[in-house]
C-alpha positions as CSV (number, residue, x, y, z in Angstrom):
1,D,-176.3,146.8,-75.7
2,P,-173.4,149.3,-75.4
3,L,-170.9,146.6,-76.3
4,S,-172.6,145.9,-79.6
5,P,-173.2,149.2,-81.4
6,P,-175.5,148.9,-84.4
7,L,-173.5,151.1,-86.8
8,V,-169.8,150.6,-87.1
9,S,-167.4,152.3,-89.6
10,P,-164.7,149.6,-90.2
11,G,-161.2,150.8,-90.0
12,R,-162.0,154.4,-88.9
13,F,-159.6,154.2,-85.9
14,R,-157.2,151.6,-87.3
15,G,-153.7,152.4,-86.1
16,S,-154.8,154.9,-83.5
17,R,-154.2,154.8,-79.8
18,V,-157.2,156.2,-78.0
19,V,-157.5,157.0,-74.3
20,V,-161.0,156.8,-72.9
21,T,-161.5,157.9,-69.3
22,G,-164.5,156.6,-67.4
23,A,-164.4,153.4,-69.5
24,A,-165.9,151.0,-66.9
25,Q,-169.5,151.9,-67.5
26,G,-172.0,154.1,-69.3
27,I,-170.9,156.4,-72.1
28,G,-167.2,155.7,-71.6
29,M,-167.8,152.0,-72.0
30,A,-169.9,152.5,-75.2
31,V,-167.3,154.9,-76.7
32,A,-164.4,152.4,-75.9
33,A,-166.4,149.6,-77.5
34,R,-167.2,151.5,-80.6
35,I,-163.6,152.6,-81.1
36,A,-162.2,149.1,-80.7
37,M,-164.8,147.8,-83.1
38,E,-163.5,150.3,-85.6
39,G,-159.9,149.1,-85.3
40,G,-158.6,151.4,-82.5
41,H,-156.3,150.5,-79.7
42,V,-158.2,151.7,-76.7
43,I,-156.6,152.4,-73.3
44,G,-159.7,152.2,-71.0
45,I,-159.1,154.1,-67.8
46,D,-161.3,154.1,-64.7
47,R,-160.7,154.1,-60.9
48,S,-162.9,151.0,-60.7
49,T,-161.2,147.7,-61.3
50,L,-164.3,146.8,-63.3
51,V,-162.5,148.3,-66.2
52,E,-160.4,145.1,-66.5
53,D,-163.4,142.9,-67.2
54,V,-165.0,145.6,-69.5
55,C,-161.8,145.9,-71.6
56,A,-161.5,142.1,-71.8
57,Q,-165.1,141.9,-73.2
58,I,-164.5,144.8,-75.6
59,S,-161.3,143.1,-76.9
60,S,-163.2,139.8,-77.5
61,L,-165.7,141.7,-79.7
62,A,-163.3,144.1,-81.5
63,H,-162.7,144.1,-85.3
64,D,-160.0,145.3,-87.6
65,G,-157.2,144.7,-85.1
66,G,-158.9,146.8,-82.4
67,R,-158.4,146.0,-78.8
68,A,-158.9,147.5,-75.3
69,D,-156.3,147.5,-72.6
70,P,-157.4,148.5,-69.0
71,L,-155.6,151.0,-66.8
72,T,-156.9,151.5,-63.2
73,A,-156.3,155.0,-62.0
74,D,-158.1,157.8,-60.1
75,L,-157.9,160.8,-62.3
76,E,-159.0,163.1,-59.4
77,T,-155.5,162.8,-58.0
78,W,-152.2,164.0,-59.3
79,E,-150.7,160.5,-58.8
80,G,-153.4,158.9,-60.9
81,A,-153.0,161.4,-63.7
82,E,-149.3,161.1,-63.6
83,A,-149.5,157.2,-63.8
84,V,-151.8,157.5,-66.8
85,A,-149.4,159.9,-68.6
86,K,-146.5,157.5,-68.0
87,K,-148.3,154.3,-68.9
88,A,-150.5,155.4,-71.9
89,G,-147.5,156.5,-74.0
90,T,-148.2,158.3,-77.3
91,V,-151.9,159.1,-77.7
92,D,-153.7,160.0,-80.9
93,V,-157.1,160.7,-79.4
94,L,-158.3,161.5,-75.9
95,V,-161.9,161.0,-74.8
96,N,-162.1,162.8,-71.5
97,N,-165.3,161.3,-70.3
98,V,-164.7,160.9,-66.6
99,G,-166.8,163.0,-64.2
100,G,-163.9,164.8,-62.6
101,T,-160.2,165.4,-63.4
102,I,-157.4,167.6,-62.1
């Protein structure tokens, strides 16, 4: 189950803001879950509104103050990339997992 990784390093991402693109499914979802469970504040980005439910599930399972906030945007457009840059704020780590970006 990608939302319940078997090995977690508690506190590894505590205090970090981490943007994960393509967070609604697959590798992006698994990465976002792992980071939140290790105390990170994940900004999960996807063009699918499914990212809202995924981030809610991740937040309910997170440890060490971790959480996941959703952001719906299409990163294959300038407008989507600009919206993310404005809304994400300061970022400590970027996981650029989405299939295509500008």
